[in-house]
N, C-alpha and C positions, 0 to 999 in steps of 0.2 A: 701840702707841706710835707717835706721829707723829715722823717724821724728815724732814729736807730734804736736797736735793742742794746741796752747796757747790761752786761753780764758781770755779776759780782759773786765772788766765791764765798759762800757761807756754808755752814754745815750744822747738823743737829747738836753737836757738842758746843760750838761757839756760834750761835745763830744770829748774832748781831754784829754788823760792821759799823764802826764809828768813825766819822770824819770831822775834823776841825778845819773849816774852810774860811778863807777870806777872799772877797770878790770886790770888783769895782766896775765902773761903766764899761771898761774895755774888756771885761772878762765875763760875758753872759754864759749861761748854761743852755746849750742848744736843745732842741726838741728831741726827747727820747722817752723810753719806757723800760721797765724791767719787771721781772717776776716778783721781786721783793716788795714789801711794804716799806715806804720811805716816810720817816718822821723827821721834820725839820724844825729846829728851834732857832729863832732869830736872836742872837746874842746882842748884836747892835746893827743899826742901819735899817734898810727897807728892802723888801723883795717884791718885785712885780712878777707874779706868776701867771702862767696860762696852763690850766689843768683841764684836760679833756675839752679844750676849746673855750673854757670859762675863765675870764680874767679875775684875778684876786690880788689884793695887796696885803702884805703882812709886815708888821712893824716890830721893833725891839720888844722882847719879852713875850712874843706870841709863838705858839707851836702849831704846826699843821701837819696833816697826814695825807699822803698820796697812796692810793690803793694800787694793788698789783695790776700791771698792764695799763695803767692810766698814762696817757701821753702828756708830758709836761715839759715846760721850759721856764727859765728864770732870767730876768733882767734886774740890774742893780743900778738905780739912779744915783747912788752914793756909795761910799765905802761900806761894805756889809760883812759882818762876821756871823757865820752859821755853824751850828752843830747839826750834822746829818747822821741819821741812824737808818741803816738798811736791815730790816728784819726778815729773815728767811720764812717763806710761806711753808717750808717743810715742817716747821714746828706745828703749825695748825693741822697739817695733814697727819703728822705722827700721832697727835693726840685726838684725831678724828673730829676736829672742829670743822664742820661742813662749810659754814659761811664765815668768811673773813673779809668783810667789806666795812670800812670804817668812816665815821664822820670826818669832814674836812678839818674842822677846828677842834683842837684838844681843849680840855678844861683849862681855865686860865688862872689857877691859883698856885701859889709858890710851893705849897706842900705836894701838889701833884707833880710839879716839875722836878722836885728834889732828886729822886733816884735817876731821872734822865740826865740831870746835870752831873751826877756822880760818875757817869760813863767816861768823862774826860780823864779820870784817874784809874781807869780799868787796869792798866798795865802795872799799877802799884799794888793790886789786890792779889791775894792767893787764888789759885784756880777755882777752889770751891766757892769763894766769895764772888768771883767773876760769874760763875754759873747762876748763883743765887740772884745776883743783880740783874742779869739778862732775863731770867724767867720772871722776876718781879715786873719788869717792863712789859713783857707779854701779858701778864696778869692785869696790869693797870689798863693796857690798851683794850683788852677783851671786856673787862668790867665796865669801863667808862666810855668807850668810843665805838663799840661794835653796833652795827645797824642790822636789824633782823626783819626787814620788811620784804614782801614778795617782790617788789621792784628791784631791790638790791640783790635778792637771791638770783633773779634772772641775770643780772650783771655778773654775779659770781659764776653762774653756769658757763657764761662766755669765757671767763678766766680759765676754767677747767679745760675747755675746748682749745684755747690758745696754748695752754701747757702741753696738751696732747700733740698739737701741731709742732711745737718747738722740740719736743722729745723725739718725734718721728719725722722730722722734716726731710730726711734722706730716703724715706720710704714712699711707696705709691699710695698716698692718701687721697681719698675722694670725698666729696660732700656726702655721698650716700653712706660711706663707712662711718664718718663722724656723726652723722644724723642718727644712725642706728645705735652707735655706742652711747650717745648722750640723749637718746630718746627725743629727738627733734625731727621735724619734717624737712626734707631737703628742699 
């Protein structure tokens, strides 16, 4: 199956891009991946997702997380309203957080969702309030959803390799060079 790289402009100053989307049967989201972490909240409706080949269904009031470089697509059997948050992985790198691989399902209590839902009002906030809110969301994600097992660390190693390939795609990269840099056997 073909999928494409989706590039979203984020930066360390404003590391989260927020989208307020509405979809229906005739508007699926095609197979793609991106460097950013994607957090999706289902405001209303139903999402049939395929994430790294695994089918999942999410309903109104649920939030789920798509890791960096995970191939995913969405179908909508009915009218569906989503809030989508793209979190720059550069924040994790900037603060030297080595592993940023997250659980698929976010906690399901209203208190946990509250700051995420406040993002829809971000443009009404002062710049300092915007920064505080964005970094609170990173903190919540790290505290409550970060996975730190050896299996997921290996997946994260692959993400670093993919990042290197994306940064240097126009250069003469070989498996041997990548293996040496990331301590793998070609």
